[in-house]
N, C-alpha and C positions, 0 to 999 in steps of 0.2 A: 503493500500500500504506500501512498506519497508520505510524507512524514507530516504528523498532525500540527495542526497552526497551534499557536500560543494558549491560546483561548483554551482550546480542547485538550491541548495537553497538561493545562494544569486542573482542567475537572477529573483527568486520569488520574494525576498524581495525587490528588484528593482522594480520589476512592482508594489509591493503594495506601496513603498514609491513616484512612479512616480504618481500612482491613486488618492493616499488619503494623501501624503505627512509624511505619518506616517514610522517611523522605529522602530521594537519593541526590546525590549530588548534581550541580548544574551541566557538569562534563557528562553526566550518562544520562540525562533525563530524557535525549533522543533514543534512547535504545527502547523507550517503552514501546513506540510505532512499531517495531521489530517484533515485539513481547506480545502484541496486539493479534498480528498476523500469524504468529506461530501458534497462538492461544486459540483461535479460532478456527486455522486447518483443524489443529487437535481435534476440537469439537465437532467440525464438520459444518460450519457455520459460515454464511458469506461474513465477509469482515465489517459492512456497514450495520447489520444486524446483532452482531456481536458486541459492538463497540454501542450500540444504542442499551442492550441489555446490561453493559457494563455501567455505563454512566448513571442506569436506574437503578444500580446495586442489587442485580439479580445474585441470590448467593453464590451458585454454582458456576455461573460465568466470573464472578469475584474472583473462586477460589482458583478456579482454570487459569485466569490470568497471574494471580499471583506466581502461579509454578513457574510462568514463563519469564517473569520481570525478575525474578532473582538468581537463577540458576547462573553459574557460572564454570567454566571449564576446569576441571579437574584431570588428574592422572597419578599412576603410582611415582612414589619418591621423587615428587618435585621438591625441589630444592634439596638435594639429599643431604649436603651440608649441616642442614638442620637435624636432622634425622641422625646423622653420625656422632651428632653432640648429646644428643638425648639417650642413644645408646651408652655413649660413655658415661654421662651423668648418674645412668638407670644402674650400670655395673658395679656403681660404686656404694649402692645403698645394700646394706648385708643383710636386711630382712624386712618384714612387710611386706605391705601392697605397694605397688607403684602406681598412682592413679595420674591417667592423662583425660586431658578434656580437648576433642577436634570441634571448636565452635564453629558453624558453617559449614559441615562436613559434606555439603552435595551430595553426590552418589557414592560415597563411601571408601575411594581410593586412598584418601589421606589416613583415615582410621586404622584401614588395614595394614597400611604402610608402616604404622606407628606400631602395632601391633606385631606383625613379622619384624622390626628393627629391634623392637626387646626380647622378643626370643632367639633374634640373633646374638643379641649381647649376652646371652644366660641366662636370663630370668624365666624360671616355670612359668607356665601357662597360668598356673594358679594363682600366681603374685601381681598377674599384669590386670588392669583395669581401664579399658579404653571406655570413654561415654563418647559419643559421637551424636551431635544435634544439627539439626536444620529444619528451617519453617517449611519446605516444599516435602509433601506428602509423596509426590510423585518420584521426586529424588532418594528418600529414603526408602522407598520401594525397592527403587533398584538397587539401592545398597544393602538392602536386606535378602537380595536374590545372590547378590556376590556373583555375578557372573559379566566378566567383561570383553569387549572386542579390542583388536590391535593397538586403536588409539590410546588406549588407556594403560597399556603396559608397554608402550615405546622406549621408556627409559629408564626398565627396571635392569637391575644387574642378571645374567643368566643364570648366578647361583642361588638367588633370591627365587626365580620364577620357577628353578626344579623342586624347589623345597616347598614353596607356599603355594602353587597354581597348579591345576590340574585341566590338561586340554580335554576342550569340549566341542569337537570340530571346530568351526574357526574362532572360537569364543576359547574363554579360559575361565575356571571357578575357584573363587579363594577356597584354600583347603579347611575343614573344619577345626582343624589346631589353632589357625591365625582367625576363624572367628566366631572363636569358643568366647575369649575376653572382649569382645566388641558388643556392646549395646547402644542403639540406634534409638534415638526417641524424638518428638518435635519439639521444637521450641525456638521462638520469637528473640533474638536478641535485642531487642530493640524493648517489646511490653516486657516480658516474661523476666524474673529473677532468675539469678545463674542457677541451673539445675543440679550443679554438683557445688563440693567444698573441698579445701583440704586436698589438692591437686599439685602433683609434681612438678607438671606441667600445661602448657594451655598453648593448642595450635588455632589461631584466626585469621589466616591469610588468605590475601584477595579479597577480602571482605569489606572491610572498613574503607577502603578508597571510593566503594558506591555509596556514602553516606555525609551528608553536610557535617561541616566541623562540631556543631552541637551536639548531634548525634555522636559522632564518633568517641566524643570525651565522655559521654554515660555510658557508652556500651565498654571501651576501655576499664573504667572504671569496676565495671562487672566483673570483666575477665581477671583484672588484678585480686578484686575480692574473692576469686575463686581457688588463688594459689595459698600454697605452703610459703613462711618465708625462707627464699632461696630459691621457690620455684622459678624455672623459666616460662618466658613468654614470646612465642613464636610467630612473628608476624609479617609478610612480605616486606622486603628491603625497602620499597617505594612508602610503604606504611609507619616505617620507624619513628619519623619526624612527628607523626601526631601524635608520638607519647610525649611529648618535650614538658617537661615541668609536672611529671608526674609521679616522681619519686622511684623511679627506676633506674638501674644500673645495668650499662649498656657494657657488651662483650663483643670481642672480636674472633668469629670464629670462621676460620680458613676463608677470610676475607668477607663474611655475611654478617652483619649486627643480629646478634640474640640478647633480649630483656631479660633481666633478672629482678624480682622481690628481693630487695637487701635482708639478709639476714639481721635480727637485733644484735645490737654491739657488745652487749653484757648477758648472755643468755644463761644465767644461774638459776639452777636446777630450784626449784621449790621445795625445802623438806618437806613441809605441811602446809596443806591448803585449810584454812579453817572454813567449816560449813556453816554458814549463818543461816540460823531458822527464827522467825521470828517467834516470839516468847512473849505473852503478852500485849502489846500496843494492838489496838484496832486498825485493823489492814488500812481503813479509809485515813486515819490519824496519822499511821506511818508513810502514806502519801502525800497530804496535807504536809507533812515535815519535811519531805523533800522538794516540796514545790513551792519554794520563798520567794518572798514579794521580787525582789530585785532581779530574779530570771528574767521577768517582762521587759526588761532593757537589755537584754544579751540575746533574745532571737536575732541573727543576723540576715541578712538581704540574699535569698537562697538562688544560686547559680545552676543553670541545668545541669553542668557536670564539673564539679567542683575538682582541683588539682588533690591528691591524696597527701601531699606535704602543705601543712597549714600556712597560711601569710602571718608575719610577725605582727602585721599591725595589726589594732582592736577589731573587732566584728564592725561590721557597716552597722550604722542605728536603723531604725525600721522609721521608712517613710511612711508619711501621713498627709492629710489635705489634698491639694491637688494633684499629686503624683500617687496616691491610691488605686489609682485606675488601673496602672500597669498590672500584666500578671504578675512579679513577684511581689509588689507590694500587697496586692492582693492577698497572695499565700499569706505575707508576713500579718496579716491583719487578721485571716483564721485562725492563725497560729496561737496569734496572741490572746483572741475570745477562748481559743480552747484550753490555754494555762489559766486564763482568770476563771473559766468555769470550774477547772481541777481546784484552785485554791479555794474558792468557794465550798466545795463537796459538793459540787454538781456534776457526778463521774459520768452519768450516763449522756449529759449534754455536751461535756467535756471529751468524750468517746467519739461523738457522732462529728464534731467539729475537727477533731483529730484526723478523722477517717476521710475528711474533704479536703484537708491539706496534705494529707498522705496521697491522695489523688492526683493532687498538686507536685506531686516528687519533693514534696518538704522533709527531708531526714530526720529535723525535731519532731515530724509527726508521729512518727515509728517509733521513736523513744517514749514520747509520753503514751502510745498506745501499748507498747512495754512493761511501762510500769503500771497503766492498770491492768495488764493482764495478770502481772506477777502478784498483785494484792488479790487478785481472784485464786491465787494457788495454781496457775496454769504455767509453771516456769519453761515447759517445752516450747509452748505457743511465746511464750515472750522471748528467746533466745533468738525464734524466727523474725520476729518483728526489729529485734534488733539488726539482726544480721542485714534485713534488708535496708535499715538506715544507714549501714556503713558501706554495701553496695552502693548506695546514692553518692557516699563520702567517704570515702577509706579513710581521711586525716582527722575524723572526729574522735580524738582522744576521749571523751566522756563514754562515746556509743562503746569503744574498747574496754572502757571500765567495767559498765554495765554487762557486757558480756561475760568479763570474768567472775563478775560477783554471781552470776546467776549460773554459769560452771560450777562455782563453787560450792552453789546450794545443790547443784545435782552429784555433786561428789566427783566431777569429771577433771580431774587434777589437771592433766595436761593439756586441756582445752582451756581451762584457767590459766595458766602459764602463758602460754601461747596468747591468749588475751591480752596479759598482763604486759606483755613484751611489744607489744601491738601498740598497747596504749603510749608507753614509752617512747617507741620511736614515732608516735605524732607528735609529741611532745619536745622532741628534738628543735631547738633554735628558736624557740619562746621563751621570752621573758616570763619571772615569776610571776608577774601582775597580770600577765594576758589574761582575758579572763574570756574562757572556752565556750566553744556552743554548744548546746545541749538544752535539756529544759530545767537543770538544778544549777544554781550560782556556784560557781566555781574557779578558780584562778589555776592557770599552769602549776605555780609552786605548790600550790593546796594539794593538786592531784599528783605531782610526784612523791610529796611525801605520804600520801594516803598509799601508792603504790609500792614506796620503800618500806612501808610499816606492814606490808600485805606479806611483802616477800620475809619477813623477819618473823611472821607468825609461825 
């Protein structure tokens, strides 16, 4: 079909955004015309009729369009230097599971390449967990079939092909051994929270270049949040500059850049992590104690994708008056109302307002929801809510500290210590008087002291 005019292109892009949460970078917007053509052909429809139904938001047509709007090319052992580094690092891990997330896995070649690499590095299949996710159900169906043509295997080394691929006429099938540690699931990188955590490595290559800057930073924050300290993030070389200022180390691996989440500087194991169990105070009174009045002035202007390394400057004040009509100011206003309601003991109202702010991707809203949930005794649900806050802003030291406390109450010692170290790392470079983001009033110096005391407990 001829290229869409700008007005129609904008309407099509709006359909894509509503259905998937994604906005394409301006450099690839024109690919939507090709996607419509291919999707219409696959559905056996004339292009004008398909376009009409697409703009009318007919569910089946929208689904078909998304399948062709987001699929990228992939093949086995793309960027082999990345996989060699993965194998080297995995071989150094003496025990425990080695977990890898392949985000935006398309038709599965990358996920299977990861599994093959780890087995070739000497890891038994029982120690390998590869989670492969993609928004396209059609791509995932092909990935689970694990059958590929010559184009997909054009770069695979002969020894790996002989070991892990079985000829099927003109096609090849991935061996059951290489399929076994790989799990495929449908996932939206923009709208959904990360489906995994505590990953030793995350692959998300040739995906970020399709998103505009504001979505890129949001997605990268999710990828970082899924890593263990010291975990590796593999992006395409052209995507590396998109992570500038997000607190990652850059390694040179055979001339190709690889990113790593820094390890804590002083990872001293906790001898004993105290389990703090409420004994006496009413849960609502305990929540009121935490939510002291000065915190209302500490809610900073929310940014779409904050960097994991906090700025040394104090949080920006909440805007009021004429500027309150902007999205960020409106979110701040809802959050202020939620905190005020909680301080007044109106917890149902506070929860509803916090949920509204959470839908606007305000990290503090998830912390407030976690507090309310904790007072009701549902610690696991509170953990999930704090993790959502940290997906949005991995630099929130009070979020990591809250996670430490929850893990302590759940008797999860290793997780509690990891959260404590993450909180300390988020405090690096902040003056003691720096007022921290969150829903409680605390300075950087005060939290440092509290974390140090916890380590001596």
